[in-house]
C-alpha positions as CSV (number, residue, x, y, z in Angstrom):
1,M,-18.6,-102.4,103.3
2,Q,-20.4,-99.8,106.0
3,L,-18.4,-96.7,106.8
4,R,-19.3,-94.7,109.9
5,W,-19.1,-91.0,109.1
6,S,-18.6,-88.4,112.0
7,N,-21.9,-87.0,110.7
8,E,-24.6,-87.9,108.2
9,S,-24.9,-84.0,107.1
10,F,-21.6,-84.3,105.0
11,T,-20.9,-80.7,105.7
12,P,-17.3,-79.9,105.1
13,G,-14.9,-81.7,107.6
14,T,-17.1,-84.9,107.7
15,V,-14.9,-87.9,108.2
16,A,-14.6,-91.8,108.0
17,Q,-11.9,-94.1,108.7
18,W,-11.5,-97.6,107.9
19,R,-8.9,-100.4,107.6
20,D,-8.7,-103.0,104.6
21,G,-5.8,-105.7,105.1
22,D,-2.6,-103.4,106.0
23,L,-3.9,-100.5,104.5
24,W,-5.8,-97.7,106.6
25,Y,-8.2,-95.1,104.8
26,T,-9.1,-91.6,105.7
27,A,-12.1,-90.1,103.6
28,R,-13.0,-86.5,104.4
29,T,-15.3,-84.0,102.8
30,A,-14.2,-80.5,101.9
31,H,-16.0,-77.5,100.8
32,D,-16.1,-77.2,97.1
33,G,-16.0,-73.1,96.2
34,D,-15.4,-73.7,92.5
35,S,-18.9,-75.3,91.7
36,H,-22.2,-73.3,91.4
37,P,-25.6,-74.4,90.2
38,K,-25.6,-71.7,87.8
39,D,-22.9,-74.1,86.3
40,Y,-25.1,-76.9,85.3
41,D,-28.8,-76.8,83.8
42,C,-30.4,-79.2,86.2
43,Y,-31.1,-76.7,89.3
44,S,-34.3,-74.7,89.5
45,K,-34.6,-71.2,90.7
46,K,-35.7,-72.7,94.1
47,D,-32.7,-75.0,94.3
48,I,-30.3,-71.7,93.3
49,T,-32.1,-69.6,96.0
50,A,-31.7,-72.5,98.7
51,F,-27.9,-72.7,97.7
52,N,-27.3,-68.9,97.9
53,R,-29.1,-68.8,101.3
54,G,-26.5,-71.4,102.6
55,D,-29.2,-74.3,102.6
56,W,-26.6,-76.6,100.9
57,S,-23.3,-76.6,99.1
58,Y,-20.9,-78.5,97.1
59,V,-18.4,-80.6,98.6
60,G,-15.5,-82.8,97.4
61,V,-14.7,-86.1,99.0
62,I,-11.2,-86.8,99.3
63,V,-9.9,-90.3,100.3
64,K,-5.9,-91.0,101.3
65,A,-4.6,-94.4,101.7
66,E,-2.0,-95.1,104.2
67,R,0.2,-97.9,105.6
68,P,2.5,-97.9,109.1
69,A,5.9,-97.3,108.2
70,N,6.9,-100.4,110.2
71,D,5.3,-103.4,111.8
72,D,6.7,-102.0,115.5
73,A,4.6,-98.8,116.0
74,M,1.9,-97.2,114.3
75,C,3.2,-93.8,114.9
76,E,4.5,-93.2,111.6
77,W,2.8,-93.3,108.3
78,I,3.6,-93.7,104.7
79,E,0.9,-92.5,102.4
80,V,0.1,-94.9,99.5
81,G,-2.1,-92.7,97.4
82,S,-5.3,-90.1,97.4
83,A,-8.0,-89.5,95.2
84,S,-10.7,-87.0,95.0
85,L,-14.2,-86.0,93.6
86,W,-15.4,-82.6,93.6
87,G,-18.9,-81.1,93.0
88,I,-21.1,-83.4,95.1
89,E,-24.1,-81.8,96.8
90,S,-23.8,-81.6,100.4
91,Y,-27.4,-83.1,100.9
92,S,-26.3,-86.4,99.0
93,S,-27.1,-89.4,100.8
94,A,-24.9,-91.4,103.1
95,A,-25.1,-94.5,100.9
96,Y,-23.8,-92.2,97.8
97,I,-21.2,-90.5,99.6
98,T,-19.9,-93.9,101.1
99,S,-20.2,-95.5,97.6
100,V,-18.1,-92.7,96.3
101,A,-15.3,-92.9,99.1
102,L,-15.1,-96.7,98.5
103,D,-14.6,-96.0,94.7
104,L,-11.9,-93.6,95.4
105,A,-10.0,-95.9,97.7
106,Q,-9.5,-98.4,94.9
107,E,-8.4,-95.4,92.8
108,A,-6.0,-94.0,95.5
109,I,-4.1,-97.4,95.5
110,A,-4.2,-98.2,91.8
């Protein structure tokens, strides 16, 4: 499934919405202030400097599954479930972020 994201930079606040059957999904990115490249041993000094300069950050992807409260109107929603994953580099590819969102969508309704 191809998701259309509100932008391709995956800065906090990036959103995608899609429908699958009677469920509607919303995926959004949010700032992850708990992760830092010094917490991992895979980043170079150059990467850490770029992080500290604000060139990239960590984000979380949060997916919420909802369905309309009734068949007559779609103005009231019932949350079916949600799931999230944190510690994702903001420079990750759209394909990767989409894959994460689709996996989280399945987790949200499990």
